[in-house]
C-alpha positions as CSV (number, residue, x, y, z in Angstrom):
1,M,9.0,-28.5,-14.2
2,A,5.5,-26.9,-14.3
3,D,2.6,-29.2,-15.4
4,L,1.0,-29.0,-18.8
5,K,-2.2,-27.2,-17.6
6,F,0.0,-24.4,-16.1
7,L,2.1,-24.1,-19.3
8,S,-1.1,-24.0,-21.4
9,R,-2.4,-21.2,-19.3
10,L,0.8,-19.3,-19.8
11,S,0.5,-19.7,-23.6
12,D,-3.0,-18.3,-23.5
13,I,-1.8,-15.3,-21.6
14,E,1.0,-14.6,-24.1
15,A,-1.4,-15.1,-27.0
16,H,-3.8,-12.5,-25.5
17,Y,-0.9,-10.1,-24.9
18,R,0.1,-10.4,-28.6
19,G,-3.5,-9.7,-29.5
20,L,-3.4,-6.5,-27.5
21,E,-0.2,-5.4,-29.3
22,E,-2.0,-5.9,-32.7
23,K,-5.1,-4.0,-31.5
24,L,-2.9,-1.1,-30.3
25,A,-1.5,-0.7,-33.8
26,Q,-4.9,-0.5,-35.5
27,P,-5.8,3.0,-36.7
28,D,-9.4,2.9,-35.4
29,I,-8.1,2.1,-31.9
30,V,-5.4,4.7,-32.0
31,S,-8.0,7.4,-32.9
32,D,-10.3,6.4,-30.0
33,Q,-8.5,7.8,-27.0
34,N,-10.6,5.9,-24.4
35,A,-10.3,2.6,-26.1
36,Y,-6.6,3.1,-26.7
37,R,-6.0,4.2,-23.1
38,A,-7.8,1.1,-21.7
39,L,-5.9,-1.3,-23.9
40,A,-2.6,0.4,-23.3
41,K,-3.1,0.1,-19.5
42,E,-4.0,-3.6,-19.8
43,H,-0.9,-4.1,-22.0
44,A,1.3,-2.4,-19.5
45,D,-0.1,-4.3,-16.6
46,Q,0.5,-7.6,-18.4
47,T,4.1,-6.8,-19.6
48,P,6.0,-7.9,-16.4
49,L,4.1,-11.3,-16.5
50,V,4.6,-11.9,-20.2
51,T,8.3,-10.9,-20.1
52,T,8.8,-13.5,-17.4
53,I,6.8,-16.1,-19.4
54,V,9.0,-15.5,-22.4
55,R,12.1,-16.0,-20.4
56,L,10.7,-19.2,-18.9
57,K,10.1,-20.6,-22.4
58,Q,13.7,-19.7,-23.3
59,V,15.1,-21.4,-20.2
60,N,12.9,-24.5,-20.9
61,Q,14.3,-24.7,-24.4
62,E,17.9,-24.3,-23.2
63,I,17.4,-27.1,-20.7
64,E,16.0,-29.3,-23.4
65,S,18.9,-28.5,-25.7
66,N,21.4,-29.6,-23.0
67,R,19.9,-33.1,-22.7
68,D,22.1,-34.4,-25.6
69,L,25.2,-32.8,-24.2
70,L,24.7,-34.5,-20.8
71,N,25.3,-37.8,-22.7
72,D,28.3,-36.5,-24.7
73,S,31.3,-38.7,-25.0
74,D,33.6,-35.8,-23.8
75,P,33.6,-35.8,-20.0
76,E,34.5,-32.1,-19.8
77,M,31.5,-31.3,-22.1
78,R,29.2,-33.4,-19.9
79,E,30.5,-31.6,-16.8
80,L,29.9,-28.1,-18.4
81,A,26.4,-29.2,-19.5
82,A,25.5,-30.4,-16.1
83,E,26.7,-27.2,-14.4
84,E,24.7,-25.1,-17.0
85,T,21.6,-27.3,-16.5
86,D,21.7,-26.9,-12.7
87,S,21.9,-23.2,-13.1
88,L,19.1,-23.1,-15.7
89,K,16.9,-25.3,-13.4
90,A,17.5,-22.9,-10.5
91,E,16.4,-20.0,-12.7
92,Q,13.5,-22.0,-14.0
93,E,12.2,-22.6,-10.4
94,G,12.6,-18.8,-9.6
95,L,10.7,-17.8,-12.8
96,I,7.8,-20.2,-12.0
97,K,7.6,-18.7,-8.5
98,N,7.6,-15.2,-9.9
99,I,4.9,-16.1,-12.4
100,Q,2.7,-17.6,-9.6
101,V,3.0,-14.3,-7.7
102,L,2.2,-12.3,-10.8
103,L,-0.9,-14.4,-11.4
104,L,-2.3,-13.8,-7.9
105,P,-5.4,-11.7,-8.0
106,K,-4.4,-8.0,-7.8
107,N,-6.0,-5.7,-5.2
108,P,-8.1,-3.4,-7.4
109,N,-6.9,-0.5,-5.2
110,D,-3.2,-1.1,-5.5
111,D,-2.6,1.7,-8.0
112,K,-4.7,4.3,-6.1
113,N,-3.7,7.2,-4.0
114,V,-3.9,6.9,-0.2
115,I,-5.8,8.7,2.5
116,L,-3.7,8.4,5.6
117,E,-5.1,8.9,9.1
118,I,-3.0,8.9,12.2
119,R,-4.4,9.4,15.7
120,A,-2.6,9.5,19.1
121,G,-3.7,6.7,21.4
122,T,-2.7,6.0,25.0
123,G,0.2,8.1,26.3
124,G,-1.0,11.7,26.4
125,E,1.5,14.2,24.8
126,E,4.1,11.5,24.3
127,A,1.5,9.6,22.1
128,A,0.8,12.8,20.2
129,L,4.6,13.3,19.6
130,F,4.8,9.7,18.3
131,A,1.9,10.4,16.0
132,A,3.9,13.3,14.6
133,D,6.9,10.9,14.2
134,L,4.9,8.5,12.2
135,F,3.5,11.2,10.0
136,R,7.0,12.4,9.4
137,M,8.1,8.8,8.5
138,Y,5.4,8.4,5.9
139,T,6.0,11.9,4.6
140,R,9.7,11.3,4.0
141,F,8.9,7.9,2.4
142,A,6.5,9.6,0.1
143,E,9.1,12.2,-0.8
144,I,11.6,9.5,-1.6
145,K,9.0,7.9,-3.9
146,G,8.2,11.3,-5.5
147,W,4.6,11.3,-4.3
148,K,2.6,14.4,-3.5
149,V,1.6,14.9,0.1
150,E,-1.3,17.2,1.1
151,I,-2.6,17.6,4.7
152,L,-6.4,17.4,4.7
153,A,-7.0,18.0,8.4
154,A,-4.8,18.3,11.5
155,H,-5.4,18.7,15.2
156,D,-2.0,19.6,16.7
157,T,-0.9,20.0,20.3
158,D,1.1,22.7,22.1
159,G,4.0,20.3,22.4
160,G,4.4,19.8,18.7
161,G,2.5,16.6,18.3
162,F,-0.8,15.6,16.7
163,K,-3.9,14.3,18.3
164,E,-5.0,13.6,14.8
165,I,-3.7,14.2,11.3
166,I,-5.3,13.2,7.9
167,A,-3.4,13.5,4.6
168,S,-3.6,12.4,1.0
169,L,-0.5,10.7,-0.6
170,E,-0.7,10.9,-4.3
171,G,1.5,8.7,-6.4
172,R,1.6,5.5,-8.5
173,G,1.2,2.4,-6.4
174,A,0.8,4.4,-3.1
175,F,-1.8,2.0,-1.7
176,S,0.1,-1.1,-2.7
177,Q,3.1,0.2,-0.8
178,L,1.3,1.3,2.4
179,K,-1.7,-1.0,2.6
180,F,-0.2,-3.1,5.5
181,E,0.4,0.0,7.7
182,S,-3.1,0.0,9.2
183,G,-3.1,-0.9,12.9
184,V,-1.8,0.2,16.3
185,H,1.8,1.3,16.4
186,R,3.5,1.2,19.8
187,V,6.6,3.2,20.9
188,Q,8.9,2.5,23.8
189,R,11.2,5.4,24.8
190,V,12.2,7.8,27.5
191,P,10.2,11.0,27.1
192,A,12.0,14.3,27.1
193,T,10.1,15.3,30.3
194,E,11.0,12.1,32.2
195,S,13.7,13.1,34.8
196,Q,14.1,9.5,36.1
197,G,15.0,8.1,32.7
198,R,12.1,5.6,32.8
199,I,10.9,4.1,29.5
200,H,7.3,4.9,28.7
201,T,5.1,3.0,26.3
202,S,2.7,5.0,24.1
203,A,0.6,4.2,21.0
204,A,-0.9,5.7,17.9
205,S,-3.3,4.2,15.4
206,V,-2.8,4.3,11.6
207,A,-5.5,3.9,9.0
208,V,-4.5,3.6,5.3
209,M,-7.4,3.9,2.9
210,A,-7.5,3.9,-0.9
211,E,-8.7,7.3,-2.2
212,A,-12.1,6.7,-3.6
213,E,-13.2,8.1,-7.0
214,D,-16.7,9.2,-7.7
215,V,-17.4,6.0,-9.5
216,D,-16.3,3.9,-6.5
217,V,-18.7,5.4,-4.0
218,E,-22.1,6.8,-4.8
219,I,-23.2,9.4,-2.2
220,D,-26.7,10.7,-2.2
221,P,-26.6,14.4,-1.3
222,G,-29.8,13.8,0.8
223,D,-27.8,11.5,3.0
224,L,-25.5,14.3,4.1
225,R,-25.8,16.9,6.9
226,I,-23.4,19.7,6.3
227,D,-22.7,22.1,9.2
228,T,-20.5,25.2,9.1
229,Y,-18.7,26.7,12.1
230,R,-15.9,29.0,12.9
231,S,-12.4,27.7,12.8
232,S,-10.4,27.5,16.0
233,G,-6.7,27.5,16.7
234,A,-3.8,29.1,14.9
235,G,-4.3,30.5,11.4
236,G,-4.8,34.3,11.6
237,Q,-7.6,36.7,12.5
238,H,-9.9,35.2,9.9
239,V,-10.6,32.2,12.1
240,N,-12.7,34.3,14.4
241,K,-14.6,36.1,11.6
242,T,-15.7,33.5,9.1
243,D,-17.7,30.3,9.2
244,S,-15.2,28.5,7.0
245,A,-14.9,25.2,8.9
246,I,-17.0,22.3,7.6
247,R,-18.5,19.2,9.3
248,I,-20.1,16.6,7.2
249,T,-22.2,13.8,8.7
250,H,-23.1,10.8,6.5
251,L,-26.5,9.9,8.1
252,P,-26.8,6.3,7.0
253,S,-23.4,5.3,8.3
254,G,-22.9,7.9,11.1
255,I,-19.5,8.8,9.7
256,V,-18.5,12.4,10.6
257,V,-15.7,14.3,8.9
258,S,-14.6,17.8,9.7
259,C,-12.1,20.1,8.1
260,Q,-11.0,23.7,9.0
261,D,-7.5,24.0,7.6
262,E,-8.5,26.2,4.6
263,R,-9.8,29.8,4.7
264,S,-12.2,28.8,1.9
265,Q,-15.4,27.0,2.9
266,H,-15.5,25.4,-0.5
267,K,-11.9,24.0,-0.2
268,N,-12.7,22.6,3.3
269,K,-15.8,20.9,1.9
270,A,-13.8,19.4,-1.0
271,K,-11.2,18.0,1.4
272,A,-13.9,16.6,3.8
273,M,-15.7,14.9,0.9
274,K,-12.4,13.3,-0.2
275,V,-12.0,11.8,3.3
276,L,-15.6,10.8,3.5
277,R,-15.5,8.9,0.2
278,A,-12.4,7.1,1.3
279,R,-13.9,6.1,4.6
280,L,-17.1,4.8,3.0
281,L,-15.1,2.8,0.4
282,D,-13.0,1.4,3.2
283,A,-16.0,0.4,5.3
284,A,-17.7,-1.3,2.3
285,Q,-14.5,-3.3,1.6
286,A,-14.1,-4.2,5.2
287,E,-17.6,-5.6,5.2
288,Q,-16.9,-7.5,2.0
289,D,-13.7,-8.9,3.4
290,A,-15.4,-10.1,6.6
291,E,-17.7,-12.2,4.4
292,V,-14.7,-13.8,2.6
293,T,-12.8,-15.3,5.5
294,Q,-10.3,-17.1,3.3
295,T,-9.3,-13.8,1.7
296,R,-8.7,-12.3,5.1
297,R,-6.5,-15.2,6.1
298,A,-4.4,-14.6,3.0
299,M,-3.4,-11.1,4.2
300,V,-0.7,-10.1,6.6
301,G,-2.6,-10.0,9.9
302,S,-6.3,-9.5,10.1
303,G,-6.2,-5.9,9.0
304,D,-8.1,-5.0,12.2
305,R,-7.1,-1.5,13.3
306,S,-7.3,-2.5,16.9
307,E,-4.5,-5.0,16.3
308,R,-1.0,-4.0,17.5
309,I,1.1,-4.5,14.5
310,R,4.5,-2.9,15.3
311,T,6.8,-1.7,18.1
312,Y,9.4,1.0,17.8
313,N,11.9,0.6,20.7
314,F,14.2,3.6,20.9
315,P,16.6,2.4,23.7
316,Q,17.5,-0.7,21.6
317,G,17.2,1.1,18.2
318,R,14.9,-1.6,16.9
319,M,11.6,-1.9,15.1
320,T,9.6,-5.1,15.3
321,D,6.7,-6.0,13.1
322,H,4.7,-8.6,15.1
323,R,2.7,-9.9,12.2
324,I,5.7,-11.4,10.4
325,G,8.2,-11.6,13.3
326,L,10.5,-9.2,11.6
327,T,13.0,-7.2,13.7
328,L,15.3,-4.5,12.2
329,Y,17.9,-2.6,14.1
330,R,17.6,0.4,11.9
331,L,15.0,2.4,13.8
332,E,16.5,5.9,12.9
333,E,16.7,5.1,9.2
334,I,13.1,3.7,9.1
335,L,11.7,6.7,10.9
336,G,13.6,8.8,8.4
337,G,11.5,7.2,5.6
338,D,13.8,4.3,4.6
339,M,10.9,1.8,4.6
340,D,11.6,-0.3,1.5
341,E,13.0,-3.3,3.3
342,L,10.1,-3.4,5.7
343,I,7.5,-3.0,2.9
344,T,9.1,-5.6,0.7
345,Q,9.1,-8.2,3.6
346,L,5.4,-7.4,4.3
347,N,4.4,-7.9,0.7
348,A,6.5,-11.0,0.4
349,A,4.8,-12.5,3.5
350,A,1.3,-11.7,2.0
351,Q,2.2,-13.3,-1.3
352,A,3.6,-16.4,0.4
353,K,0.4,-16.8,2.5
354,A,-1.7,-16.3,-0.6
355,L,0.2,-18.9,-2.6
356,S,0.0,-21.4,0.3
357,G,-3.7,-20.7,0.9
């Protein structure tokens, strides 16, 4: 059974929630869209927690009600009461654990869209093909979730791979689902060009960043150097005629972002700024996390992008996530976008570490 201090805190949370419900019914709040929207979001965010608290109270009352029946003169009634009490106590324990997880500090970026960057690492063309496989995996996962995917920049290869690809994934909870994907991904397989059937090892790095809003990152226009140049590669005759490509350098940080996918210089600049904002926000948060060592220990892995986090072994049809020791023999399905089991396990491990820390 939870202690009195814990139960008192739950009562305070429920009382606050009921207060939100009363405010949402007040005419002056309803007429103020901004105030109503803010309160409605807070109410929606608190609903899963309060629903669980209400059920815990019900279970506690049912356990208390069974106490007299456990001493009933009828042996059959005592047995039934004991069975029901055991079941209720098991549910009680599960509800308390769920509440503890729901009470963990929420990552403020969890509901945000994602800027996804994938770069081929060691392995030449095979690494570029693997980068394309990873992008396809995330794209299919996004499609399953009903998210919108937009390519912001891409540097493809003649063999159909990507040296680099940057995309935005827009959908509720996108960052919360993909935040543990940052790191080095390794593939072991026989390349199509390998005549001896030898297994090659290649790698690609993945960076998942929360899409920054204007209020998250303040950029001084004076800190930017913007260069225009002619696009190169496939795309039609216009690429040789117009200076539509954009390169933005953020002078204080040295971060450089370029985009040449669109015919419009304006659109390329908008896409490049979206990536720049995300990188600046990511850099600021990485610096903040480095100062809070305990917070970093509560996450899955260190979050360092130089860390090898996962291996995809094609001959054995397995995927291994080295951070949590998880191996799944469903490689084809995972690469096809069926990532729910993997993501659930990663989030569960992070929650368990946070609760024990």
